N, C-alpha and C positions, 0 to 999 in steps of 0.2 A: 136832937136839935134841926130844924129847917134851916137848911141854905137858905139866908137872906140875898134875894135876886135885883137888880136895876136891869131895867130892858130900856134901850133908847131905840125909839120907834116903834109905832103902834098902827101901823099898815098892815098889810096882808101878810108879812112874813112875822110880824109882831104878835097881831092878833091870833090870827088863825093858826099858826106853826108853833111858836115858839110858848106863848101864854097858857095855852091847855095843856101842853107838856109838863109845865112847872107843875100847873095843879096835880096833873096824874103821878107825877113823880114826888108829892110832898115838898117841893119846893114853893118859898114863901115870895109872892112878887109884891115888895115893898115901894119901888119907886119907878116911875113912867117918864121918857125923855119924850116930849111931843107938845107940838105948839098947834096943832090942829084940832079946831073946836068941834069938831065932829068926832075925834077919834080921843080926846079928852072926855065927852061925853061916853064913849065906848069902853074907856078905861073906868069910869065913874060906874059904869052899869056891871060891868064883867067882875072887878074888882074893888068894889066898894072902900077898903082900908088900906090901899095902894096909894102914894103921894103921886101928883103928875106935878113935872117942872118943866121949863122950857131950855134950861141950860146944862151942858154935860156936866159943870162942874158943882150944880146944884145935886145932881144924881150922885155924883162923886161925894158927896160932902154925906152922905148917908152910910152908916156902917153894914157894908156889903160882903158876902162872901163871893160873888161872881157877878160878873158882867156882861149881858148879853146883847151885841150890837144887830139891829135888826133895821137900820135906818137903809136911808138909800145909798146906793153903792160909793156916789162921791164923797161923803163924809166918812167911809169907813177907817181909813188911817188916823184922822185926826181923832175921832173918838175910842178907837183902839188904842192908841198911843198913850191917851191921855188916862185912861183906865189902867193901863200897865205901869206907869208912871204912879199912879196912886196906890199901887200893891194889889190891885183887885184880880185875881185870874177872870180871864174874859174868854167868851165866844163871841167868833165873828159869823153871821150868816155868809152863805157863800155869795158870790167869790169874795175872799178875804180882800184882795185888793182888784182895782180894774185891770191891773199889769204885773207883772214880777216884780219889777220896781216898787211898786206900793207893798205888795204882800213881801217883800223881803224887808222893808221898812220896819212891817208890823212885827215880824219874826225878830228884827236885831232888837228893836225894844224889848221883847220878850226876852232874850238872852241878856241883853244890858242890866234888866232889873231883876232878871231871875224870878220873874212871875209869868206863869204858864199862859199860853195863848192856844186854840184850836179852833177849827172851822166847822159850822154845821153842814155836812154834808148826809141829812136825813137818809139819802135814797140808798145809801149803803145798809140800811134797816128794812126797805122794803120787804115783801113774800118775794118777790122773784129774785132779788140780788141773795138773800139767804137762801132760796132754793137752790140758784145755781151755784152757789160755793158747795152746797151737799152734793150738789150732782157729779160735779167737776173732782171732789174729794172721795166719791164713792163709785167714781169711774163708770157711772149708768148708762152712758151714751160712748164711750171708749175714747178715745185720744180726740180733743175738741181742738180743730183747726181753723174755725171763723166765727165770729156774733155778728149779726144785723141787731143794733140797739137804737130804739126809736122812740123819739118825742115827737107824735106828729099830730097836728088837727088842723081843721078848715075853718080860719078867723079872716074872711078877707077884707072885712072891714075893719081899720085901725081903731082899738079903743081907746077913746079921746082921755078917758082921766090913767090911763095905765101910763105912767112914767118911763117904765121897761121899754115899751112900744113907741115912747115918743121921743126917747133921749137917744144923743148919738152914743157912739162906743166910748169915745172920750169922757161923757159924762157918766157911764156906766151902763146906758142902756142895751138892749141887744140881745137876741138868743145864744150868742158864742158864750156871752159871760153869765146867763140864766141858765137856761135847761143844757145846753152842751157841756155846760161843767159839771151837773151831775152825769152827763153820759163818759166823760171823761174819767170821773174820780170811781165810778164804778167799775169801769175796762180796768183799771191798775189795779184796782184790788181785787177784782177776778183772776187777771191773768198775767199781774206782776208787770215790770219798767215795759217803756214802749217807745218807738222812736215815732213821730207823725210823719206821714209821707206824702198826705194829699189835704187840701184845704179848700174847701169852696164857702166863701162867706160873704153874702149878700144880702141886698134888701128888694124885695119883689114889690112891696106896696109902698114904697118911698118915703119910710122913716128909718127906724132903728134897723140894723139886721135882722132877716125873720126867717130865712133859710141858709141853715148852715149844715154840711156834710163834711165830717172830719175821716180819714183812714189811718188807723194806728198799725204798726207792726211791733208785736210784741217781742221781748227777748224770749217767749217761753214757745214761740211757734205760731201763735195765735195771730189772727188778723181782725181787727174791731173795726167794722164801719158802723160811723155813728150819726144819726141823722136827726135835725129837729128842725121843723118846720111848723109856721102858722099858718099855710095855705094850701096845703096838702088836701085834694078834696077826698082822695082814696088812701086814708093813714092806713100802712101796714102794721103788723102785729108789734105789738111792743118789744117782744125778744123772739130771734130765731136763732139758736146755738147748736152749731154744726158740729158732730163728732163722726167719728168713723164706725160706728154702729148704732147710729140714728140722730135726731133732731129734737131738741127740747123746743116747745113751741108756746109763748105766754101770749096771749091775747091784748090784754088789758094790763093798767096798774092794779094792786090791790087797793082795797078801799078807805084806806086810814085816810088822804088828802080829804075825799067826799064826808067822811066821819067827821072829822075835823071842821070841815066847812059848815056840817049840818050843827056845830055848836056840842058835839059829842066829845069826851075827854076821856083817857084811859083810867084805869083805878089801879091804886099799889102798883103803878109801874106797867100794866101790862092792860090789854083792852079785854073786854069781859063777852066780845062777839068775834066773829071769824073775820080774820083780816087776811085772808087767803088769795093769793091771783089764781086764775083758772089756767092750769096748765097740760099739755099732752107732750108725750115722746111718742113721734112718728118715725116709722121706718116703713117708707114705700106707702103701700095701702092698708100697712098695720098700726093702728092706732092705740096707743097703751095710755092709762091715769097712772099717775105718780103721786107719790107724797108730796105734798105742797107744804113749805114753813111757813106761821105766821109771821107777817110783816110786825116792825114795833118800833116805832120811832121813839117813843119814851125809853127804850133801853139807851140812845144817845147820852139822854140826862141823867139815869141810873149811872153810865158810866163817866161822866163828869162829876159827880157826886163822890164815887169811888175815886175818882183821881185826886180831887181836894182833899179827901181823906187819906191819899197814898196807898189805897189797897190795890189800884191796878194802873194801868196807862193810861192816858188821853184818847179819847176815840177816835182822832185821825191826827197822825202825827206831823211834825214841821217837814219832814220829808216828801209824805204823801203832798201835803199841802203845796209844796214847790213843783213836785211835778206835775200839777193839775196847771200850776199857773204857767209855767215853761212852755206846756203844749198848747195853752189859748195864745201866749206871746207867739209862738211860731208860726201859728195858723193866722194871725193877722198879717205876718211877716211874709209867708208864702201867698196869700192871696195879693197882697200888694203887689208882690214879684211879677203875679200872672196878669 
């Protein structure tokens, strides 16, 4: 029996990322919460059998096995807590809350009700993430001591229709909450607990923060330099992972986001095309190819389904969610002091 899913929000996150992964993992999208007329049309086109509602209470009136919150960041807390109090396991798109306080409110509701909740950190299932974990485990470049991890692009003009670019940090906008939370979550996954030692969070284009650089010092001895920016005319490689016996260099993201944006979906929980990043190991003048893992965002929902069935752990733990939120809060605190 397919899990019955209710989805709050049908914008970029809901329509492009979550809904196709439901389909690709055999989950049934039963009901969608949106009040935007264009998005209502999109739901009817994409999922003709799905019901569209305008209130969270209407969504929760359906017999659901899972609720996914993919709405604007400012309503994550109220929607997630409503779902948990309704007794429905919940996935919240990253960031879970706009700050640590909101994140802890959601996690407390989960603890109080005994209903599980997790966060959608899909970049843990990128090709580069999975490849890096294997490279570290197999000691392919020796002892790792530093990583440069980036989401950089060149968009000198603000996108008028993007709430993430136009909204303040208090409203949930900006790159610190958006792409930087992915960089933090993956760095913690690869190298373990860390302290934030430096943060630059600023707005170059005059709206939400659009140029963010964080430096983490991990207990394992690795330093993570995490950069996300919308106004870098010469973006660096996606990853430079430095070890004592060479460097792993990954130029670009794997093609999963591009596939999803093009309307492609996985089949039976996996892609039927290559989803590998292009990666090399470089040792001075010597450049070597290496085995690269396929990315698979569908794995997230396969793990969610398994967790609901009691066969595995949830894909992102509460401790991991708190660690990311703590670093994001401290970045604002350090930047404010400066």
